[in-house]
C-alpha positions, -999 to 999 in steps of 0.1 A, spaced: -451 -317 864 -440 -283 874 -414 -294 897 -399 -325 887 -388 -348 914 -351 -359 916 -342 -390 898 -337 -419 925 -303 -420 935 -302 -460 939 -307 -462 901 -283 -435 891 -265 -445 860 -227 -445 859 -209 -412 858 -194 -402 826 -160 -403 839 -162 -438 855 -176 -448 821 -147 -433 805 -121 -448 828 -129 -483 810 -140 -472 776 -108 -451 768 -79 -476 775 -96 -501 754 -103 -481 724 -66 -464 725 -49 -499 730 -70 -513 702 -64 -483 679 -26 -485 684 -22 -521 682 -40 -520 649 -27 -490 631 7 -493 649 12 -529 640 2 -523 603 27 -494 605 55 -516 619 50 -543 597 53 -520 565 86 -503 580 101 -538 586 91 -548 549 110 -520 536 138 -519 560 162 -538 533 157 -508 507 182 -482 521 187 -461 549 164 -431 538 135 -456 529 141 -472 566 141 -435 580 112 -426 562 92 -458 571 99 -454 606 87 -417 608 57 -427 591 50 -455 618 56 -428 645 31 -406 627 5 -433 625 8 -440 662 3 -404 670 -29 -406 646 -41 -438 662 -37 -424 699 -57 -390 688 -84 -414 670 -85 -438 698 -91 -412 727 -118 -395 706 -137 -429 699 -133 -436 736 -149 -407 746 -177 -409 721 -182 -444 732 -183 -435 768 -209 -405 761 -231 -433 743 -233 -457 771 -238 -429 794 -270 -416 773 -282 -453 770 -282 -455 810 -297 -420 811 -324 -431 790 -331 -461 806 -329 -446 841 -356 -419 829 -378 -443 818 -378 -463 850 -384 -430 868 -414 -420 848 -430 -454 855 -424 -451 892 -441 -417 895 -477 -420 909 -506 -418 883 -522 -382 883 -556 -374 881 -566 -359 847 -576 -323 849 -608 -306 834 -604 -287 803 -609 -255 824 -578 -263 847 -556 -274 817 -530 -252 802 -530 -238 766 -504 -250 743 -484 -218 743 -484 -219 782 -474 -254 778 -443 -250 755 -427 -224 779 -433 -246 809 -420 -279 796 -390 -261 780 -382 -248 815 -386 -281 829 -365 -297 804 -337 -273 809 -339 -277 847 -336 -318 843 -308 -315 819 -288 -291 841 -295 -313 873 -287 -346 856 -256 -332 841 -243 -322 874 -250 -354 892 -233 -376 860 -204 -349 857 -214 -350 818 -189 -328 799 -204 -295 788 -206 -304 752 -224 -333 759 -248 -318 782 -257 -293 755 -263 -319 730 -288 -337 753 -305 -304 760 -307 -292 722 -323 -327 714 -346 -329 743 -359 -291 738 -358 -294 698 -375 -327 696 -395 -337 727 -413 -305 734 -420 -299 697 -431 -333 689 -454 -331 720 -470 -298 708 -473 -311 673 -489 -345 686 -512 -322 707 -521 -301 677 -529 -334 652 -554 -347 679 -570 -314 681 -560 -304 717 -559 -268 726 -556 -276 764 -533 -303 778 -525 -315 813 -494 -327 828 -507 -363 827 -509 -359 789 -472 -348 786 -461 -379 811 -480 -405 791 -466 -393 759 -433 -394 771 -435 -430 782 -451 -439 749 -424 -424 724 -412 -389 739 -383 -404 759 -370 -425 727 -373 -395 701 -355 -373 725 -324 -395 729 -323 -409 694 -307 -377 678 -280 -379 704 -275 -414 699 -272 -412 661 -250 -383 663 -223 -397 685 -227 -432 667 -220 -414 636 -191 -395 648 -176 -427 663 -178 -448 632 -163 -421 611 -132 -416 635 -131 -458 632 -135 -456 594 -106 -432 592 -84 -452 612 -94 -480 590 -84 -460 559 -52 -453 575 -43 -489 580 -54 -499 544 -32 -470 529 0 -481 553 -6 -519 538 -7 -507 504 23 -485 505 41 -516 519 28 -537 492 36 -512 465 72 -510 478 80 -549 476 
């Protein structure tokens, strides 16, 4: 486990940029259609209330379209990041399954937990850097994945070994634990954060639509 094998090229997940190409327009157009449509309906409903009311309503419409554009872009970027992380997790799990089984080392040949922590943290860092370069991940997403894997996977593995009373572990122990639960635990915080931010933005856009509709109803 000291020198991780590269991920198989045939099963390499779609890059972040390729995923962004089809998620970004969908989110932007949907956001503009819903928010902008509500704003246009609000403006037309008050068009008979005078010049200043009409001017103010169409200014509000333009502002809503700008907010919809910004929100759609952010939601599209987060959605692309979610899809990329999902494919990365599945590819990593498939890759671990294809590795040949390793012989269990004797207690004398196994490493201490303090040595294992430093070694596996370095392995995780190299793997994330290599994967980030191949998938062209944005720097913020690469940092998010690295922090999650280092802060969750390695720490949870060490805690699992401590709970089982192990003071020396072999590379096989780490691989088995990754297949059992480590991969899911590592990527779960990333998925949760991306999902939370995405739904927060969508919720704000929904709140904007509700406000525009409420203003139109109150002005009638």
